[in-house]
C-alpha positions as CSV (number, residue, x, y, z in Angstrom):
1,L,139.1,12.4,131.5
2,F,140.2,9.1,130.0
3,Q,137.8,6.9,128.1
4,T,137.3,3.8,130.3
5,D,136.5,1.4,127.5
6,T,139.4,2.5,125.2
7,G,141.9,4.3,127.3
8,E,141.7,7.3,125.0
9,V,142.9,10.6,126.4
10,Y,140.4,13.5,126.0
11,P,141.6,16.5,124.1
12,A,141.2,18.7,127.2
13,V,143.8,16.6,129.0
14,W,146.3,17.1,126.2
15,D,145.6,20.8,126.5
16,I,146.1,20.9,130.2
17,F,149.4,19.0,130.0
18,L,150.6,21.2,127.2
19,L,149.7,24.3,129.1
20,K,151.7,23.2,132.1
21,I,154.7,22.6,129.9
22,L,154.4,26.0,128.3
23,Q,154.0,27.7,131.7
24,D,157.2,26.1,132.8
25,Y,159.0,26.9,129.6
26,D,157.7,30.3,128.4
27,V,154.9,32.3,130.0
28,D,154.2,34.3,126.8
29,L,153.7,31.1,124.9
30,A,151.5,29.8,127.6
31,S,149.4,33.0,127.4
32,Q,149.1,32.5,123.6
33,F,148.0,28.9,124.0
34,T,145.5,29.9,126.7
35,M,144.0,32.5,124.4
36,A,143.7,30.0,121.6
37,C,141.9,27.6,124.0
38,Q,139.5,30.3,125.2
39,N,138.8,31.4,121.6
40,N,138.3,27.9,120.3
41,D,141.1,28.6,117.8
42,E,141.8,25.0,116.8
43,A,144.4,25.8,114.2
44,T,146.6,27.6,116.7
45,K,146.1,24.9,119.3
46,E,147.1,22.3,116.7
47,T,150.2,24.2,115.9
48,F,151.2,24.3,119.5
49,H,150.4,20.6,120.0
50,S,152.4,19.7,116.9
51,N,155.4,21.8,118.1
52,Y,155.4,20.3,121.6
53,F,153.9,16.9,121.0
54,A,157.0,14.9,122.3
55,Y,157.1,16.9,125.5
56,T,153.3,16.5,126.1
57,L,153.5,12.8,125.3
58,E,156.3,12.3,127.8
59,A,154.5,14.2,130.5
60,L,151.3,12.2,130.0
61,R,153.2,9.0,129.9
62,E,154.9,9.8,133.2
63,H,151.6,10.7,134.8
64,V,149.9,7.5,133.6
65,Y,152.7,5.2,134.7
66,S,152.8,7.0,138.1
67,I,149.0,6.4,138.5
68,L,149.5,2.7,137.6
69,N,152.2,2.4,140.2
70,D,150.1,4.2,142.9
71,V,147.0,2.0,142.1
72,D,149.0,-1.2,142.5
73,Q,150.5,0.0,145.8
74,M,147.0,1.1,147.1
75,T,145.4,-2.2,146.0
76,M,148.1,-4.2,147.8
77,E,147.6,-2.2,150.9
78,A,143.8,-2.4,150.8
79,Q,144.0,-6.2,150.3
80,S,145.9,-6.4,153.6
81,Y,143.0,-5.0,155.6
82,D,140.7,-7.1,157.6
83,L,137.3,-7.2,155.9
84,E,135.5,-7.4,159.2
85,T,136.8,-3.9,160.1
86,H,137.0,-2.6,156.6
87,P,134.0,-4.0,154.7
88,R,134.4,-1.6,151.8
89,V,137.7,-3.0,150.7
90,P,136.2,-5.0,147.8
91,V,134.6,-1.8,146.4
92,I,137.9,0.0,146.7
93,V,139.7,-2.9,145.0
94,D,137.1,-3.0,142.2
95,H,137.6,0.8,141.6
96,N,141.3,0.4,141.6
97,N,141.0,-2.4,139.0
98,L,138.9,-0.1,136.8
99,V,141.5,2.6,137.1
100,R,144.3,0.1,136.4
101,D,142.6,-1.3,133.3
102,T,141.8,2.1,131.9
103,F,145.3,3.5,132.5
104,S,146.9,0.3,131.1
105,M,145.0,0.9,127.9
106,T,146.0,4.5,128.0
107,A,149.7,3.6,128.5
108,S,149.6,1.3,125.5
109,L,148.1,4.0,123.4
110,L,150.7,6.5,124.5
111,D,153.5,4.1,124.0
112,S,152.3,3.4,120.4
113,M,152.5,7.2,119.7
114,G,156.2,7.4,120.1
């Protein structure tokens, strides 16, 4: 749900992260936001996103940097395996590199937002 060539975050991801924040903060607001999503009420969704942008941005940023850390750790571990017994390691490392590249672009975009 991230654009692999730009790192752009899809709107649905912003919605999911905002919904989680609202669920933790105020169940009634979460219900209102859910209804707006279900009814394709973009004006109401935009109001919610504007009001809680800083919180959503921080949650996304934490998620992205956590993934980057995890990918680095998993790549280092994978590279320690013997290729004779683990011949798929290069495929795993290539996948991890794609994830790292994508999430690095995403991190830069998020950092530029505030």
